[in-house]
C-alpha positions as CSV (number, residue, x, y, z in Angstrom):
1,M,-56.1,-24.1,110.2
2,P,-58.9,-25.9,108.3
3,S,-61.6,-24.9,110.6
4,N,-60.5,-21.2,110.5
5,S,-60.3,-21.3,106.8
6,K,-63.7,-22.7,106.5
7,A,-65.1,-20.0,108.8
8,L,-63.3,-17.3,106.8
9,R,-64.7,-18.6,103.6
10,R,-68.2,-18.6,105.1
11,F,-67.6,-15.1,106.3
12,G,-66.4,-13.9,102.9
13,A,-69.4,-15.5,101.2
14,S,-71.8,-13.8,103.6
15,V,-70.2,-10.4,103.0
16,S,-70.4,-10.9,99.2
17,A,-74.0,-11.8,99.4
18,L,-74.8,-8.9,101.6
19,A,-73.1,-6.5,99.2
20,L,-75.5,-7.5,96.5
21,S,-78.7,-7.3,98.5
22,A,-79.9,-6.4,102.0
23,C,-81.4,-9.0,104.2
24,A,-84.6,-8.9,106.3
25,A,-84.4,-8.8,110.0
26,V,-83.4,-12.2,111.4
27,G,-85.1,-14.0,114.3
28,P,-88.8,-14.8,114.8
29,N,-91.5,-12.3,113.9
30,F,-93.9,-11.6,116.7
31,K,-97.5,-12.9,116.4
32,T,-100.2,-12.2,118.9
33,P,-100.9,-15.4,120.8
34,D,-104.1,-17.2,120.0
35,G,-107.0,-16.4,122.2
36,P,-109.0,-19.0,124.2
37,K,-110.6,-21.7,122.1
38,G,-113.2,-24.3,122.6
39,P,-116.2,-24.3,125.0
40,A,-114.2,-22.2,127.5
41,A,-114.3,-19.2,125.1
42,A,-118.1,-19.0,125.5
43,G,-118.0,-18.0,129.2
44,Y,-116.1,-17.9,132.5
45,A,-118.2,-20.1,134.9
46,M,-117.3,-23.6,135.8
47,P,-120.1,-26.2,135.3
48,G,-122.2,-26.1,138.4
49,D,-121.7,-22.4,139.2
50,H,-124.8,-20.3,139.7
51,P,-125.4,-17.5,137.2
52,A,-125.0,-13.9,138.5
53,P,-128.1,-11.8,138.3
54,G,-128.0,-8.9,135.9
55,V,-124.8,-10.0,134.3
56,R,-124.9,-11.0,130.6
57,L,-122.0,-12.0,128.3
58,T,-121.7,-10.0,125.1
59,P,-119.3,-10.1,122.2
60,E,-119.1,-6.3,122.3
61,S,-115.9,-4.7,123.5
62,R,-116.5,-1.5,125.4
63,A,-113.6,0.6,126.4
64,A,-113.1,1.4,130.0
65,G,-114.4,4.8,131.1
66,P,-115.8,6.5,134.2
67,W,-117.6,3.3,135.2
68,W,-118.0,4.3,138.8
69,Q,-120.8,6.8,137.7
70,A,-123.0,3.7,137.3
71,F,-123.4,3.7,141.1
72,G,-125.1,7.1,141.0
73,S,-122.9,8.7,143.7
74,S,-121.6,12.2,143.0
75,E,-119.4,11.9,146.1
76,L,-117.8,8.7,144.6
77,D,-117.3,10.4,141.3
78,A,-115.6,13.4,142.9
79,V,-113.3,11.3,145.0
80,V,-112.2,9.0,142.1
81,R,-111.5,12.0,139.9
82,E,-109.4,13.6,142.7
83,A,-107.5,10.4,143.2
84,L,-106.8,10.2,139.4
85,T,-105.4,13.7,139.6
86,D,-103.3,13.7,142.7
87,S,-102.3,10.1,143.5
88,P,-98.5,9.5,143.8
89,T,-99.2,6.0,142.5
90,L,-100.2,7.4,139.1
91,A,-97.4,9.9,139.1
92,E,-95.0,7.0,139.4
93,A,-96.7,5.1,136.7
94,N,-96.7,8.1,134.3
95,A,-93.0,8.7,135.0
96,T,-92.2,5.1,134.4
97,L,-94.1,5.3,131.1
98,Q,-92.2,8.4,130.0
99,R,-88.9,6.8,130.8
100,A,-89.8,3.8,128.7
101,Q,-90.9,6.0,125.8
102,Q,-87.6,8.0,125.9
103,Q,-85.6,4.8,126.0
104,A,-87.5,3.6,123.0
105,A,-86.8,6.9,121.2
106,A,-83.1,6.6,122.1
107,V,-82.8,3.1,120.7
108,R,-84.7,4.1,117.6
109,G,-82.3,7.1,117.1
110,A,-79.4,4.7,117.1
111,Q,-80.6,3.4,113.8
112,A,-80.1,6.7,112.0
113,P,-76.7,8.0,110.8
114,Q,-74.7,9.3,113.7
115,V,-73.1,12.7,113.0
116,D,-70.6,14.3,115.4
117,A,-68.6,17.6,115.2
118,S,-65.2,18.3,116.8
119,A,-63.0,21.3,117.2
120,S,-59.7,21.8,119.0
121,A,-57.0,24.4,119.6
122,Q,-53.6,23.3,120.9
123,R,-50.2,24.6,121.3
124,E,-47.2,22.2,121.0
125,R,-43.5,22.1,120.6
126,I,-42.3,19.9,117.8
127,N,-39.2,17.8,118.8
128,T,-37.1,17.8,115.5
129,Q,-34.5,15.6,117.1
130,A,-37.0,12.8,117.4
131,F,-37.3,12.7,113.6
132,G,-33.5,12.6,113.1
133,F,-33.1,16.3,112.2
134,T,-30.0,17.6,113.9
135,G,-29.1,21.2,113.9
136,F,-32.7,22.3,113.4
137,P,-34.5,24.2,116.1
138,S,-37.7,22.7,117.7
139,P,-40.4,25.2,116.9
140,T,-43.5,25.9,119.1
141,I,-46.6,26.2,117.1
142,N,-50.4,26.6,117.5
143,L,-52.6,24.1,115.7
144,Y,-56.3,24.7,115.1
145,S,-58.7,22.1,113.7
146,V,-62.4,21.6,113.1
147,G,-64.1,18.6,111.6
148,G,-67.0,16.2,111.5
149,N,-67.7,12.5,111.5
150,V,-70.6,10.5,110.0
151,A,-71.1,6.9,110.9
152,Y,-73.9,4.5,109.7
153,D,-74.5,0.9,110.5
154,L,-76.1,-0.9,107.6
155,D,-77.8,-3.2,110.0
156,L,-78.0,-5.9,107.3
157,F,-79.4,-8.6,109.5
158,G,-81.7,-6.3,111.4
159,G,-80.2,-6.4,114.9
160,K,-80.8,-2.7,115.5
161,R,-84.3,-3.0,114.0
162,R,-85.1,-5.8,116.4
163,A,-83.7,-3.8,119.3
164,T,-85.9,-0.9,118.3
165,E,-88.9,-3.3,118.1
166,A,-88.1,-4.6,121.6
167,A,-87.8,-1.1,123.1
168,G,-91.1,-0.1,121.5
169,A,-92.8,-3.2,122.9
170,R,-91.4,-2.4,126.4
171,A,-92.8,1.2,126.0
172,E,-96.1,-0.4,125.1
173,A,-95.9,-2.6,128.2
174,A,-95.3,0.4,130.3
175,A,-98.3,2.2,128.8
176,R,-100.5,-0.8,129.6
177,Q,-99.1,-1.0,133.1
178,A,-100.1,2.7,133.5
179,D,-103.6,1.8,132.3
180,A,-103.6,-1.0,134.9
181,A,-102.6,1.5,137.6
182,Y,-105.5,3.8,136.6
183,L,-107.9,0.9,136.7
184,A,-106.6,-0.5,140.0
185,L,-106.7,3.0,141.6
186,S,-110.2,3.8,140.6
187,G,-111.3,0.3,141.7
188,N,-109.6,0.6,145.0
189,V,-111.1,4.0,145.7
190,A,-114.6,2.6,144.8
191,L,-114.0,-0.4,147.1
192,Q,-113.0,1.8,150.0
193,A,-116.0,4.0,149.4
194,M,-118.3,0.9,149.5
195,Q,-116.5,-0.2,152.7
196,V,-117.1,3.3,154.3
197,A,-120.7,3.2,153.2
198,S,-121.2,-0.4,154.6
199,L,-119.5,0.4,157.9
200,R,-121.6,3.6,158.3
201,A,-124.8,1.6,157.6
202,Q,-123.6,-1.0,160.2
203,L,-123.1,1.7,162.8
204,A,-126.5,3.1,162.1
205,T,-128.0,-0.4,162.5
206,L,-126.1,-1.1,165.7
207,R,-127.3,2.2,167.2
208,Q,-130.8,1.3,166.3
209,V,-130.2,-2.1,167.9
210,T,-129.0,-0.5,171.1
211,A,-132.1,1.8,171.0
212,D,-134.3,-1.3,170.7
213,D,-132.4,-2.9,173.6
214,Q,-133.1,0.2,175.7
215,R,-136.8,0.0,174.8
216,V,-136.9,-3.7,175.9
217,L,-135.1,-2.6,179.1
218,D,-137.8,0.2,179.6
219,M,-140.4,-2.5,179.1
220,I,-138.8,-4.6,181.8
221,H,-138.8,-1.6,184.2
222,A,-142.4,-0.9,183.5
223,A,-143.2,-4.6,184.3
224,Q,-141.3,-4.3,187.5
225,R,-143.2,-1.2,188.6
226,A,-146.4,-3.1,187.8
227,G,-145.2,-5.9,190.0
228,S,-145.1,-8.6,187.3
229,E,-141.3,-8.9,187.2
230,A,-138.7,-9.4,189.9
231,P,-135.9,-6.9,190.3
232,S,-133.4,-9.4,189.0
233,A,-135.1,-9.5,185.6
234,T,-133.3,-6.3,184.6
235,S,-130.0,-8.1,184.4
236,G,-130.9,-9.9,181.2
237,G,-131.9,-6.8,179.4
238,Q,-128.9,-4.9,180.7
239,A,-126.5,-7.7,179.6
240,Q,-128.0,-7.6,176.1
241,L,-127.7,-3.8,175.9
242,A,-124.0,-4.0,177.0
243,A,-123.2,-6.8,174.5
244,D,-124.7,-4.8,171.6
245,E,-122.9,-1.6,172.7
246,A,-119.6,-3.5,172.7
247,L,-120.1,-4.1,169.0
248,I,-119.9,-0.4,168.1
249,P,-116.3,0.4,168.9
250,P,-114.8,-2.2,166.5
251,V,-116.9,-1.0,163.7
252,E,-115.9,2.6,164.4
253,R,-112.3,1.6,164.4
254,D,-112.7,-0.1,161.0
255,L,-114.6,2.9,159.7
256,A,-111.7,5.2,160.7
257,A,-109.2,2.9,159.0
258,A,-111.2,2.8,155.8
259,R,-111.5,6.6,155.7
260,H,-107.7,6.9,156.3
261,Q,-107.0,4.4,153.5
262,L,-109.2,6.4,151.2
263,A,-107.1,9.5,152.0
264,L,-104.0,7.5,151.1
265,L,-105.5,6.5,147.7
266,V,-106.3,10.1,147.0
267,G,-102.8,11.1,147.8
268,K,-103.5,13.1,151.0
269,S,-102.8,12.7,154.7
270,P,-105.8,12.1,157.0
271,A,-105.2,15.5,158.6
272,E,-105.6,17.5,155.3
273,W,-108.4,15.5,153.7
274,T,-111.8,14.3,154.9
275,A,-113.6,11.4,153.3
276,P,-117.2,12.0,152.3
277,D,-120.0,10.3,154.2
278,F,-120.9,7.7,151.7
279,D,-124.5,6.4,152.1
280,L,-125.1,2.8,151.3
281,A,-128.8,3.5,150.7
282,R,-128.0,6.1,148.0
283,M,-125.8,3.8,146.0
284,T,-127.4,2.6,142.8
285,Y,-127.1,-1.1,141.9
286,P,-127.0,-1.3,138.0
287,A,-129.7,-3.7,136.8
288,D,-127.6,-4.6,133.7
289,A,-123.9,-5.3,133.6
290,P,-122.7,-6.5,130.2
291,V,-119.4,-8.5,130.4
292,S,-117.3,-9.2,127.4
293,L,-116.5,-12.7,126.3
294,P,-113.1,-14.2,127.1
295,S,-112.0,-13.7,123.5
296,E,-112.6,-10.0,123.9
297,L,-111.3,-9.7,127.5
298,V,-107.8,-10.7,126.4
299,R,-107.8,-7.7,123.9
300,K,-108.6,-5.1,126.5
301,R,-107.4,-6.1,130.1
302,P,-104.3,-3.9,130.8
303,D,-102.4,-6.6,132.6
304,I,-103.0,-9.1,129.7
305,L,-102.0,-6.5,127.1
306,A,-98.8,-5.7,129.2
307,A,-97.9,-9.4,129.3
308,E,-98.4,-9.5,125.5
309,A,-96.1,-6.5,125.0
310,E,-93.5,-8.1,127.2
311,L,-93.7,-11.3,125.1
312,H,-93.3,-9.1,122.0
313,A,-90.2,-7.6,123.5
314,A,-88.7,-11.0,124.4
315,T,-89.4,-12.2,120.9
316,A,-87.6,-9.2,119.4
317,D,-84.7,-9.8,121.8
318,V,-84.2,-13.2,120.1
319,G,-83.7,-11.4,116.8
320,V,-81.1,-9.2,118.4
321,A,-79.2,-12.2,119.7
322,V,-79.4,-14.0,116.3
323,A,-78.2,-10.9,114.4
324,N,-75.1,-10.7,116.7
325,Q,-74.0,-14.0,115.2
326,Y,-73.8,-12.5,111.7
327,P,-71.3,-10.0,110.1
328,D,-71.9,-6.3,110.3
329,I,-70.9,-3.5,107.8
330,R,-70.3,0.0,109.1
331,L,-69.8,3.1,106.9
332,T,-67.8,6.1,108.2
333,A,-66.7,9.4,106.8
334,N,-64.4,12.0,108.3
335,L,-63.6,15.6,107.3
336,T,-61.0,17.6,109.2
337,Q,-59.8,21.2,108.6
338,A,-56.4,21.8,110.3
339,A,-54.1,24.9,110.1
340,I,-51.4,26.6,112.1
341,K,-53.1,30.0,111.6
342,P,-56.8,30.5,112.2
343,Q,-57.2,32.5,108.9
344,N,-56.1,29.5,106.9
345,L,-58.4,27.0,108.7
346,F,-61.0,26.8,106.0
347,N,-58.7,26.8,103.0
348,Y,-58.9,23.8,100.7
349,A,-55.3,23.1,101.3
350,S,-56.1,22.7,105.0
351,S,-58.7,20.0,104.5
352,G,-58.3,16.3,105.0
353,W,-60.9,13.5,104.7
354,N,-61.5,9.8,104.5
355,L,-64.3,7.4,103.6
356,M,-64.3,3.9,105.0
357,A,-66.5,0.8,104.8
358,G,-65.6,-1.7,107.5
359,V,-66.9,-5.2,108.0
360,S,-66.7,-7.3,111.1
361,G,-68.0,-10.7,111.9
362,P,-67.8,-13.1,114.8
363,I,-65.4,-16.0,114.4
364,F,-64.8,-17.4,117.9
365,H,-66.4,-16.1,121.1
366,G,-66.2,-19.1,123.3
367,G,-69.8,-20.0,122.8
368,T,-71.0,-16.7,124.2
369,L,-73.2,-15.6,121.3
370,K,-74.8,-19.0,121.0
371,A,-75.5,-19.0,124.7
372,E,-77.0,-15.5,124.5
373,R,-79.3,-16.6,121.7
374,K,-80.5,-19.7,123.6
375,G,-81.0,-17.6,126.7
376,A,-83.1,-15.1,124.7
377,E,-85.2,-18.0,123.3
378,A,-85.7,-19.4,126.8
379,E,-86.8,-16.0,128.0
380,A,-89.3,-15.8,125.1
381,R,-90.7,-19.1,126.2
382,A,-90.9,-17.9,129.8
383,A,-92.7,-14.7,128.6
384,L,-95.2,-16.8,126.7
385,A,-95.9,-18.9,129.8
386,R,-96.3,-15.7,131.9
387,Y,-98.8,-14.4,129.3
388,Q,-100.8,-17.6,129.4
389,Q,-100.8,-17.5,133.2
390,T,-102.0,-13.9,133.2
391,V,-104.9,-14.8,130.9
392,I,-105.9,-17.8,133.0
393,R,-105.7,-15.7,136.2
394,A,-107.9,-13.1,134.6
395,F,-110.5,-15.7,133.7
396,V,-110.4,-17.1,137.3
397,Q,-110.9,-13.6,138.7
398,V,-114.0,-13.0,136.6
399,A,-115.4,-16.4,137.4
400,D,-114.8,-15.8,141.2
401,V,-116.6,-12.4,141.0
402,L,-119.5,-13.8,139.0
403,A,-119.9,-16.6,141.6
404,A,-119.7,-14.1,144.4
405,L,-122.4,-12.0,142.9
406,A,-124.6,-15.0,142.5
407,S,-124.2,-16.0,146.1
408,D,-124.6,-12.3,147.2
409,Q,-128.1,-12.3,145.6
410,Q,-129.1,-15.5,147.3
411,E,-127.7,-14.4,150.6
412,I,-129.5,-11.0,150.5
413,A,-132.8,-12.6,149.6
414,S,-132.5,-15.1,152.5
415,L,-131.5,-12.4,154.9
416,K,-134.4,-10.2,153.9
417,R,-136.8,-13.1,154.6
418,S,-135.0,-13.7,157.9
419,E,-135.2,-10.1,158.9
420,A,-138.9,-9.9,158.1
421,A,-139.6,-13.1,160.1
422,S,-137.4,-11.9,163.0
423,A,-139.2,-8.6,163.1
424,A,-142.6,-10.3,163.2
425,S,-141.3,-12.7,165.9
426,T,-140.0,-9.8,168.0
427,R,-143.3,-7.9,167.8
428,D,-145.2,-11.0,168.8
429,A,-142.9,-11.7,171.7
430,Q,-143.1,-8.1,172.9
431,T,-146.9,-8.0,172.6
432,A,-147.2,-11.3,174.5
433,Y,-144.9,-10.1,177.2
434,R,-146.9,-6.9,177.7
435,L,-150.1,-8.9,177.9
436,G,-148.5,-11.3,180.4
437,G,-148.5,-14.3,178.0
438,G,-144.8,-14.4,177.2
439,T,-141.5,-14.5,179.0
440,L,-138.7,-12.0,179.1
441,L,-136.3,-14.6,177.7
442,Q,-138.5,-14.9,174.6
443,V,-138.4,-11.1,174.1
444,I,-134.6,-10.9,174.5
445,D,-134.0,-13.9,172.2
446,A,-136.3,-12.6,169.5
447,Q,-134.6,-9.2,169.7
448,R,-131.2,-10.8,169.4
449,Q,-132.2,-12.7,166.3
450,L,-133.6,-9.5,164.7
451,N,-130.4,-7.6,165.5
452,R,-128.2,-10.3,163.8
453,A,-130.5,-10.3,160.7
454,R,-130.4,-6.5,160.4
455,R,-126.6,-6.3,160.6
456,A,-126.0,-9.3,158.3
457,S,-128.4,-7.8,155.7
458,V,-126.5,-4.5,155.7
459,Q,-123.1,-6.3,155.4
460,A,-124.5,-8.4,152.5
461,E,-125.6,-5.2,150.7
462,G,-122.2,-3.7,151.1
463,Q,-120.5,-6.9,149.9
464,R,-122.7,-7.0,146.8
465,L,-121.6,-3.5,145.8
466,S,-118.0,-4.3,146.5
467,D,-118.2,-7.4,144.3
468,L,-119.8,-5.3,141.6
469,V,-116.8,-3.0,141.7
470,Q,-114.5,-6.0,141.4
471,L,-116.4,-7.1,138.4
472,F,-115.4,-4.0,136.6
473,T,-111.8,-4.2,137.6
474,A,-111.7,-7.8,136.5
475,T,-113.3,-7.2,133.1
476,A,-111.9,-3.7,132.5
477,A,-115.0,-2.5,130.7
478,D,-117.4,0.4,131.0
479,W,-120.8,-1.2,131.7
480,R,-122.7,2.0,132.5
481,T,-126.0,2.5,130.8
482,T,-126.2,4.8,127.8
483,E,-128.0,7.4,129.9
484,T,-125.4,7.3,132.7
485,A,-122.5,7.4,130.2
486,Q,-124.0,10.5,128.5
487,R,-124.4,12.3,131.9
């Protein structure tokens, strides 16, 4: 058929050309995607966002290290290190990485010559009648043989090299995912530690609030004994005390859950491990937190690097699919020593061998190979889109945390002023009440405002530390001071 003849001529021409010179690997060569360009590369914030205090953008790229030491908590340092040692999450990530590395080694090994050995011993009866020899007995003999086989694929179009490249890229992606697991675990441990510290501070504040409520109630009792208050006046103070006491159990419940979650992150059950009593007042807030520019962030965030490695693997898979559409040459060599008697097995007369060069090439596969190539190209485009989405998501996370830190600072400043004003108002109301110039309602209302301001201030301090932890996990950089890093 004309079409088949044309295909065969093309096939023969390809083989002739390949016999003269080897070809480079077909398919697209991977190139690292371009980083962010334009004004967006200079920062993360959207126009109108408030700047975060203590945060400065820097072109320096600092590798992630024990960043949690910047908070100055030896308890936090010990818990994070214990989690990094014992967590099943990291054990799974490490095992996944090792599997990917071994798979890459297996694919790489397939590029080398494949050598196999064989040996056999058999006993058989030769049927002479089957060969047309009549009158001859059919002997029973023993047959011994040893041999070897060597096979090598020339990989002229680089299909195996592209497969090795793809497997190596997937191993790289697994390594970056393991880095992300380390980063996420240390960040989650630090977040839970901040939560524990914040809840403990809130409990201490609520207990102080109930103690203040009790003092107000004692003040009312003293006024009743002096005859300046009716017996019914106690109900207001008792109601306030009961309302504030009711706030304690939910916080205690949240504290227990946070401590249990910390045990999970460390890889222990709550019965066999006890969380430290993290103290919010002893946590250091770093005055300086350098954050890399977006152009540097894409070069060090583990999830971005993992997405880049996956894109590399998908690009190499295109080369594999393209190479499958071209001819392939395979070299083989066999050596066999066979004899009826073992002592004659290694005689030259018992040897047999063959050398072969075989070529094969696709002629008609019903469009399968073309469809596989187009599918690989589509997957590469999808991997590029996933990479771009990962980069954008990373920038959004950093922008969110920076905006949160800016609002944290404003909120804390406002709450401090509110707490100071409420404390002064409470003192004035209590003094006026003792001197007979104020009402009980004014005392209770002022005390209620002070209590709210105290708890809100503690919650805001805990939130600011949590947001700072998230800044690290979002930027994947070690922003400790030089002195802290040396310690």
